[in-house]
N, C-alpha and C positions, 0 to 999 in steps of 0.2 A: 452437181448441176452448176455450170459455169456460162449459162446464158444470161445475157445482160438486158434488162428492160427499163426503158426510159418512161416515165411517167410524167405526163405535162398536167400540172394542176395540182396543188397542196391543199385541197379542200377535202370535206369527209371522205368522198369516193377516191381521190388519189391516194390519202393516207390509208385508207382501208386496203386497195388494191396492193400498195406497197407493203403492208403488214403481211398479207396472204401469199404474195409471192417471195417474201423472205422466209416465210414459215415452209415454204415448199422449195427452197434452195436456189432461187432466182437472184442474181445480182441486180439491185434496183437503185436508180437515182431518180427523186422527185424534183422537179423543177417547178417553183411557183413564183408568180409575178410580184406578189405583195411582200411586205417585210415580215409578215407572220402567216401562218397557216390558217385553214379554215375555210376559206372563200366564203359562202354566204353564211357559213355556221361562225358567226363573229360577233365582236362586241368592241366598243371603243370607250376610251376613258376621257373623260372631260371635267377638269377641276375638282378631282378626287371621287367624282361618280364614275361608274360603268354603265353606259347603256347598252343593253342586250339587243342584239339586231336579228334574232332568229328564233329564240324558243319560247314555246308557251308550255308544250308538253313533249315528252319522248316516250315513243311507243317502244316497249321492251323493258320496261324498268323492274318487272316483278320476276323473282328468281323462279325458275322451273318452266317458264315459258319459252317458246321456240325462239323469238328473238333475242331473249337475255342472254343466249348461248352467243350470239355473235358480239354483243357489247363485252361479254367476258373474253372472248378472243382479241378484241381490240383494245383492252384494258380500259375501256371508256368509262366505266362507273367505278372503278377500283378506288374504296375510300370514300366514295361521295355519299352524302346525306341526300334521300329522295323525299321529295314532299309530295304527297297525296292530298289534293285539295279535296274538300267536301262540295264544293260549288264550282260549275263552269263558268257560268256568268250571272251577273245580277241586273235585270233590265227594268229600269224606272219609267213610269208612265207620267203623263200630263197631271192625272188627277190624284197622284199620291200612290197609287197601288205599284206594287212591285213584284215582278216575276223572277223568281230564282229557279235557275235550271241546275237542280241538284245532280250530283254525279251518281248517287244512289238512285236507281230507278223507282224503289218503293216511295221513297220521300218525294220524288218528282211526281209522282203519279198523285199522291196525296194532295199534295200542293196545287197542282193543276186542276184537279176538280174541285177544289175549294174556290178557286178563283172564276171557274167556269163549268158548272156542274152540266150544263146544256151539251157541252161537248165531251162528255163522259165516253162515249164509243171511240172517238177518233184518239182521246188521250190514251185510253187503254191499249188501243192497237199500237201506238207508239212506244210506249213503255215495255208492251209485250215484246216489240222487235229489238230493245235495247237490251232486254234479259237474254233473248235468244241469240243474238250475235255476240255477246258476252260469252257464251260457252264455246265461241270458236278460235281455235289456237293453228293458224295457217302455216303448214310446214314452209320452212325457207332454207332447208340445209342445201338444197340443189338448184342450180341454176335452171331456168325454165328451158333453155336451149338444150340441155342434157336429159330432160326429162323421158322416161320410157313408159311402157306399160305397167311395171310395178309401180313406179311413182304414182300413175294416175288412179291406181287400184288403192292408193293410200289416201286418196282424196276422196273416197266415196264416203267418209264420215260426213262430209260436206253437204250431199244429196239432200238430207233433210232441209236444209236451209236455202236450197235454190230457188224455190219458189218465192221466198221473202228477198233473197237477194236480187231476182228480177224484178219484182214488185218495187222495192225501194231504189234501185239504180235506174228505174224508168221515170221516177217520179222526182221533180226538181223541188228544191227547198221552197221556191214560190207556190209551186203547186200544194205542196204540203200545208203551209201557211194559209192558204187560201180556203181550207177546208173547214176552218173554226168559224163558228158562228159568234162567239165572244168576241167584242170589237177590241177589248184591251189585250186579250191573249193573242189574237190575230195580229195586232200590230206589235205587241212585245216579240213574238216569235220572228216575225220579218226582221226586228231590230237584231235579234241573236243570230239567226240562221243565214238570213238573206242578205242584206246590206246591197251591196254592189254586184253581188253573184247569184242572180236570179236563176241562173240555168244549172248550177251546181246540183248534180244528183244528190237526194237526200240521204241515200246510203252513207255518205261520207260522213253526214253529222250523226248519224245513228251508230256507226262503227265507232266513231270518237268516244262517244257517250259509254258505248259497251265497253271500251277499254278502260276509260275512265273508271268504270263501275267495278271493274275488276281489279283495280290499282295496278294496271299494266302499262299506264302512261303517265307516269309521275314527272316531277320536274327535278332535273339534279342541280342542287345548290351549286351557284357559281356561275349558271347558264351555259350559253352556247361556246364561247371562246374557251373555258375551261374544259368542255368536253373535247374540243379540237385539239388542245394542248395535252390532254390524257393520252389520246390515240397518237400525237406525234411522239409524245414518249415512248410509245409502246414500239412504234416503227424504229426509233434511234435505238432502243433497248435490242431490236432484231437485227442491229447493224445495217440499217437501211440508210443509204446517202440521200442528204436533203440539200437543196440549193433555193433560198431565198432571194427576193430582188431579181429574178433570174426569167425575164420575160421571154418566151419562146415565139421567134418571129417566123420560122419555116420548119415544115417537117421534110426532112430529106428523103428523096425517094430515087432508088436506081433499079432500072427493069421492072418498075411497078412493084416494088419492094421498099417499106419503110426500113430506113437504115439508120436513122438518127434525127437529131434536130439542129438548127441553128439559131442562137439567142440574138436578141436584139444588139448585143455589143459584139456580134460577128463571130463570136466562138461558137465551134462545132463539137458535137458529142454523138458518138455513134453508138449504135446497140443492135441487138438481135431483133427486138420487138419493141414497138412504140405503142403506147396506151394515152390516148388524150381523155383526161378527165377534166378537160377546160370547156370553155364556151363552145357551142355545137357550131354555130354560125361562124365564128373566128376559125376553128379548127378547118371546116369543109372549104370556106370560101376564101381565106385568107393564108393560113399554114399551108394547106393543100393546093391553093390557087385555083379552085373550083373545077379539078381534074378528074375528081372521082365521084361522080353523080349518078343518078337515074331521076326517072320522071317522078318517083315516089317522094324521094329525098327533097328535090327542088319544089315539088308541090308543098312541102310542109314548111319549107321557107317562104315560099312565095305567097302563102296564104296561112301566115301562123295563128294559132289558137293558142295564146300564152297567158300564163297567170298574169294579171294587171300588175305594173310595178307600185311603189308604195312613195308617198311622202310621211315622212317619219319624224316625230318630234319627241326628244328626249328631254325630261326636266329633273333637275335637282332640286329636291324641297327640302327645306329645314324643318322638318315635321315627321313624326314617326307614323301616322295613320293607323295607330293601333286600334282604333275603334271601326275599321273598314273590313269586314270579314274577306279573307284573302279568296282569290278564285283564280281559275286556269286562265281567263281572256279578259277578267276585270269587271268594271261597272260601265254599263251603258245609260246614257240619260237624255232626255230632252233638252234642248237649248232655249233659253228664253228669248234668244235673239240669234236668227241664223248667221252662220258665218260663211265665207267665201274662200275656198282652198283650192287654189290652182284654177280659177275659172269655174267651179262648180258649187252651189250653194247646199250647205250641209245644216240640217234641223236636228241633228243627234251627234253625240260623241261618245265614242268608246275609250276608257282610259284603263290602263294596266298600271295597278299600283303594287311595286314590288316589296311591299311590307313583310312578304314571306322569305327575302333573300338579303339578309342584313350584310352580306359580302359586296353588295352593289354600290353601298353608300357609306358614308363617315357616320359614326354612332349618333342615333336620334334623329337621323335623315333619311329620306327614301327617294327612290328613283321612280319617276312616272313616265308613263309612254303612251303616246296618242298616234294613231297612224289611219291614213284614209288611202284606198285605192285611187290611182291618179292616171293621167295620160302621158306617156312618154314623149310624144310629139310635142306636147305644150312644154316641157321642161328643155327639151332639145332646142326649142326655137329661142326660149327665154335666155338659154345659156350663152347663146350670142352676144349678149349684151350684161356683160357680169354684173354691172352697176345695178340693173333691174332684176337680176338673178338673185343677188344677195338681198335686194329689198324685200322682193316677195317672199323669199324665206323668213325674214325678220317680221312682215306682215302677218304670216300664218302664225307664228310664235306667239305674237302679241294677241291675237284674236283667241289663241286655245288658252293661254294664261287668263284672259280676261272671264273666259266661259268658265274655266275651271274655278277662278275665283268666286263666280256666282254660285257655282255648286258647293264649294268648300270656302266658306268665309274667311277672308284673311289669307288666302294662299300666295295671291299675288307677290305680297311683300317678303314671302318665306321662299322664293325662288331665288336661288344663287347659282343655277347652271340652266342654260337651254342650248338645245342643238337640233338642228333641221337637216335630216339627209333627204334627198331626192332621188329619182331614177339616175340622174346623171352621176349621183354619188356610188350608187350601187355599180353602174356600169364602169367608172373610174377605178375603183378598188376591187371589184371581182372579174370585170370582164364580161359579164352577164349581158346577153344581146338584148337590147331595149330595156334594160334596168330589171327584167322579170327575174324574180328571185327563186322561183321554181320551175322554170322552163314550161315545158308543154302543159297545157290544162286539159282536164278530161271533162269538158262541159257536154259533150255530145252523150245522148242517152243510150243505154243499153249495157246490159252485160259484157258484151264482147269489148267493148270500149274501155270498161273499168279493168279488164284484165291484160289490156295492150301493153306490149312493149315493143321497141323496135331493134332493129338489127344493129348489132355492135361491132359489124364490120361494114367497109365501104366497096362497093363494085369494082373489081379488078385491081385492088390493093391488097397485097400480102404483107402478113408480119405487122399489121396495124388493127388497133381496136379502140372503140370508144366506149366509154362508161359513164355514170352519173345521170343527171336529171334530164339530159338532152337525148337520151336513148331510153329512159324510163319515165314515160308519162305519169304525171302525178306527183313528182318531186318528195320532198321530205327527208328528214335526215336518215330514218331507217333504210328508205329506198336506195340513198346515196350509199350508205355502207354495205348494202346487200350487193349492190351493183360492183364495187371493187371487189368483194368475194365472188361474185358470179365471174366475171371476167376472168379472174384467177383459175377458177375451175375449168373454165373453157381452153385456158392456155397450157393447163397441165394435161387435159384430156387429149389435146392435139399433139402433145409431145409424149404421150402413153406414159404419164407420170400418175402415181395414185395422189389425190389431193389429200393433204393431211392440215390439221390446224392443232393449235397449242392454246392455253388459256393462262391468265395470270390472275 
């Protein structure tokens, strides 16, 4: 096989596509705009601390389960220690009560019933759903575009879960929390499950807890960037070609066939196939000059339904926090005084305390992370005045440190690193449109939307494919890796080649 494939974007999808294409004999070159791989699966170092920008849990960390095979093929988890937390989140209330969302549904059920015996029926229904979906291991070995009747027969084992799938995918997290009679439990569950995402299907929360209960979604020590670097090494070991600090400006097209790329520095690189694992908006409207569109694609971008961007505060604290139980997403607590974050008042704070990953901080110290959903347009306008922009970031950091000092007395004096990232930061370093870290959001209700995927090709353009979160609604690291695998399967099928994989 001597076909050459150019891959735009060195995030998880681009690296995954590169690995699988090399396994199948294609000559590959990955072009990444940043100075390191990973895309939004990243981290950054500040004063001896590493601020993780992406990972709370990783689906597929349990050997023997379907998605673990993909991580094995990509070398992502080789030699890594996996932490499986006992708790998903701890939510403190004003009156001193605490709700612990345990990963074990039996412990969770017992704990919730002790807090709110009047809600026994709803609690039982919820924990039974977690147990039920914990038995599900969705096949991921074949691209949906290539599935046939035999593959559909294999999905028969999902039939008993279809009524529950329809039920929980048509119920939002806000709907679910509103069913509880106990005021504290209702408030705490809203803090844990809802936040700014009122229309998120409850199915996602139940599925997450189901994975955690089965130890299928652990945390690889080292975090997001180390995961990306492991896949990068796998790609290099497969003799793939990688170019960082190489921003693609244009996808070259001749006779409606993609034939290569032109970089920002003017150099051109030709290929038989081009895959964009980069930002969807940039790909379609800039690299391809809006020439390959239909009404459906234009409608998606004219009326975008995106994951909201984040304002993201990382702190380095000279304290081990050994007395804080580690958890998947951390501690959520009420604020004695509300804070203002990018024009919105906040009465609660969620803080992730990375006391379970000692690789991210110097000995005896800990990385803390606080994040809030925010508005892209607010930061876009503010960025026009750099002095105001940086002052706003400092003000947010000040408020967060003060609030954390109230909860953890004396913390402020121990802060020796603070870093604030905004949607403009994400856009600058990853290219993601409107700073959205996971692309299209699945906030519409219904089973069909949960199973949605978009075409990996564009109208009237040959030898070109898109992969990643802009054609796989819902986002996430497993989806990104699977998208690179799937697009390789599609290319192999087109070329009449048997798709093969190897493991390390």
